[in-house]
C-alpha positions as CSV (number, residue, x, y, z in Angstrom):
1,M,20.3,-12.3,-36.5
2,R,22.3,-9.3,-35.4
3,E,21.9,-7.1,-32.8
4,D,20.8,-4.2,-34.9
5,E,18.3,-6.1,-37.2
6,V,14.6,-6.5,-35.5
7,M,12.3,-9.4,-37.1
8,K,9.2,-8.6,-38.1
9,D,6.0,-10.5,-37.9
10,T,4.6,-11.2,-41.4
11,A,0.9,-11.3,-40.5
12,S,0.9,-7.9,-38.5
13,G,4.4,-5.8,-40.1
14,E,5.1,-5.1,-36.0
15,P,8.6,-6.1,-35.0
16,E,8.7,-9.8,-33.1
17,P,8.9,-9.6,-29.3
18,Q,12.6,-9.4,-28.1
19,E,14.1,-11.8,-25.4
20,G,11.6,-11.1,-22.2
21,E,9.0,-9.5,-23.7
22,R,7.0,-12.6,-24.9
23,L,5.3,-12.2,-21.3
24,K,4.0,-8.7,-21.6
25,G,1.8,-9.4,-24.4
26,P,1.0,-7.4,-27.6
27,P,3.0,-3.7,-27.1
28,L,0.3,-1.4,-25.4
29,G,2.4,1.9,-25.1
30,E,3.4,3.4,-22.0
31,V,0.2,4.5,-20.3
32,L,-1.8,0.7,-20.8
33,E,1.7,-0.9,-20.2
34,F,1.6,0.9,-16.7
35,M,-1.6,0.4,-16.4
36,R,-1.5,-2.9,-17.0
37,L,1.6,-3.8,-14.5
38,L,-0.9,-1.6,-11.8
39,W,-3.5,-4.2,-12.7
40,A,-1.4,-6.9,-12.1
41,V,0.2,-5.4,-8.6
42,D,-3.5,-5.4,-7.5
43,H,-4.4,-8.6,-8.6
44,G,-1.1,-9.9,-6.7
45,L,-2.0,-8.1,-3.4
46,Q,-5.1,-9.4,-3.2
47,S,-4.7,-13.0,-4.3
48,T,-1.6,-13.0,-1.4
49,S,-4.3,-11.3,1.4
50,K,-6.5,-14.2,0.6
51,R,-3.8,-16.5,0.7
52,M,-2.4,-15.1,3.9
53,E,-6.2,-15.0,5.6
54,S,-6.3,-18.7,5.2
55,T,-2.0,-19.8,6.2
56,L,-2.0,-16.9,8.8
57,G,-5.5,-15.9,9.8
58,L,-4.9,-12.4,8.4
59,T,-5.8,-10.4,5.7
60,G,-3.0,-8.1,4.1
61,P,-4.6,-4.8,5.2
62,Q,-5.3,-6.5,9.0
63,R,-1.5,-7.5,9.0
64,L,-0.6,-4.3,8.1
65,V,-2.4,-2.3,10.8
66,I,-0.9,-4.9,13.2
67,R,2.4,-4.1,12.3
68,L,1.6,-0.4,12.2
69,V,-0.2,-0.5,15.9
70,G,3.1,-2.3,17.0
71,R,5.1,0.0,15.9
72,F,3.0,3.3,17.3
73,P,1.6,2.1,20.8
74,G,-1.5,4.4,21.7
75,I,-1.8,5.4,18.0
76,T,-5.5,6.6,17.7
77,A,-7.7,5.6,14.0
78,G,-7.3,8.8,12.8
79,T,-3.6,8.9,12.5
80,L,-3.6,5.5,11.5
81,A,-6.1,6.4,8.8
82,Q,-3.6,9.3,7.7
83,I,-0.7,6.8,7.4
84,L,-2.8,4.5,5.5
85,H,-4.4,6.7,3.3
86,V,-7.9,6.1,3.9
87,H,-11.0,7.5,5.2
88,P,-11.3,6.6,9.2
89,S,-14.8,5.0,8.5
90,T,-12.7,2.5,6.2
91,L,-10.7,1.3,9.1
92,T,-13.6,0.9,11.8
93,G,-14.2,-2.6,10.0
94,V,-10.6,-3.8,10.5
95,L,-10.3,-2.3,13.7
96,K,-13.3,-3.7,15.2
97,R,-12.3,-7.7,13.7
98,L,-8.9,-7.4,15.0
99,E,-10.4,-6.5,18.4
100,K,-12.7,-9.0,18.5
101,R,-10.2,-11.3,17.6
102,G,-8.5,-10.3,20.7
103,L,-5.4,-8.9,18.9
104,L,-6.1,-5.3,19.6
105,E,-7.3,-3.1,22.6
106,R,-8.6,0.0,22.6
107,K,-8.3,2.4,25.3
108,S,-9.7,6.0,26.1
109,D,-7.6,8.4,25.1
110,P,-6.9,10.4,28.7
111,L,-6.6,13.6,27.2
112,D,-9.8,13.5,24.8
113,G,-12.3,11.0,25.6
114,R,-13.8,11.0,22.4
115,K,-10.5,9.5,21.0
116,A,-9.5,5.6,21.2
117,L,-6.1,4.8,21.4
118,F,-5.2,1.4,20.2
119,A,-2.3,-1.3,21.2
120,L,-1.4,-4.6,20.6
121,T,-2.4,-7.5,23.2
122,E,-0.3,-10.4,24.0
123,S,-2.0,-12.2,20.8
124,G,-1.2,-9.1,18.4
125,R,2.1,-8.8,19.5
126,A,2.7,-12.5,18.5
127,L,1.7,-11.7,14.9
128,D,3.8,-8.3,14.7
129,I,6.7,-10.2,13.7
130,P,8.4,-10.5,9.6
131,S,6.7,-13.8,8.4
132,E,6.9,-15.6,4.9
133,G,4.0,-15.7,2.4
134,T,3.0,-12.2,3.3
135,V,2.7,-8.7,1.4
136,E,5.4,-7.2,3.4
137,S,7.6,-10.2,2.7
138,A,7.5,-10.1,-1.0
139,V,8.3,-6.3,-0.8
140,Q,11.0,-6.8,1.5
141,R,12.8,-9.3,-1.4
142,V,12.3,-7.2,-4.3
143,L,13.6,-3.9,-2.4
144,S,16.4,-6.3,-1.2
145,R,17.4,-6.4,-5.0
146,M,16.8,-2.4,-5.8
147,S,19.2,0.1,-5.9
148,R,18.0,2.8,-3.2
149,N,17.5,5.1,-6.3
150,R,15.3,2.9,-8.1
151,I,13.0,2.4,-5.2
152,L,13.4,6.7,-4.8
153,C,12.4,7.0,-8.2
154,T,9.6,4.5,-7.8
155,Q,8.3,5.8,-4.7
156,D,7.8,9.3,-7.0
157,V,6.3,7.8,-9.6
158,L,3.6,6.1,-6.9
159,T,3.4,8.8,-4.9
160,A,2.3,11.2,-7.9
161,L,-0.1,8.9,-9.2
162,A,-1.4,8.5,-5.8
163,Q,-2.2,12.3,-5.5
164,E,-3.6,12.4,-9.3
165,L,-6.0,9.7,-8.2
166,G,-7.1,11.9,-4.8
167,G,-5.3,8.5,-2.8
168,V,-2.8,10.9,-1.2
169,P,-3.0,14.7,-1.1
170,H,-0.9,16.7,-2.9
171,P,1.6,18.9,-1.0
172,E,0.1,22.3,-1.9
173,E,-3.5,20.6,-0.3
174,D,-1.8,20.2,2.9
175,L,0.0,23.6,2.9
176,A,-3.7,24.8,2.3
177,A,-5.4,23.0,4.8
178,D,-2.8,23.6,7.5
179,S,-2.9,27.7,6.4
180,A,-6.7,27.6,6.9
181,A,-6.6,25.7,10.3
182,K,-4.2,27.9,11.3
183,K,-6.0,31.2,10.2
184,P,-8.7,32.5,13.1
185,D,-12.5,32.7,12.2
186,F,-13.5,36.7,12.8
187,R,-17.0,36.0,12.1
């Protein structure tokens, strides 16, 4: 068959899938195809997280917290929640479990006693290293095969989608919040 010829499936009249497209399934269109891939990524994250828990003793989210606290010792729960784009209450359980296991230590902020500062314990630091079989290692392998431009474009699409879904504030929302915080209240 020549490149410019497309074989038709006699049952549906649709073009037959080309090499490499057979794993995709039926043609879905851009939106549904993108959603299908997001679903596959979510499923992969959940499955890998469960495997990590049985092999490393940490779920994916717990490991991410360990890696971030290792990178930013003395970080507050609020700042950690901002970095992760989650509500602080979502993070509370993860922090408590890691603290209970002796991987994190909580200290009171000397400048504001209402805030807690988190750091890794010696046991936590032992886990703050690159490890095979983690979400992080899978992401690293994929990124190492991509051009910087492709990575930046993908980050742009994922950021825009997260903003649209409300998981990440739009830049104009950040500016509005900043300016509202700076306005004096003359009531």
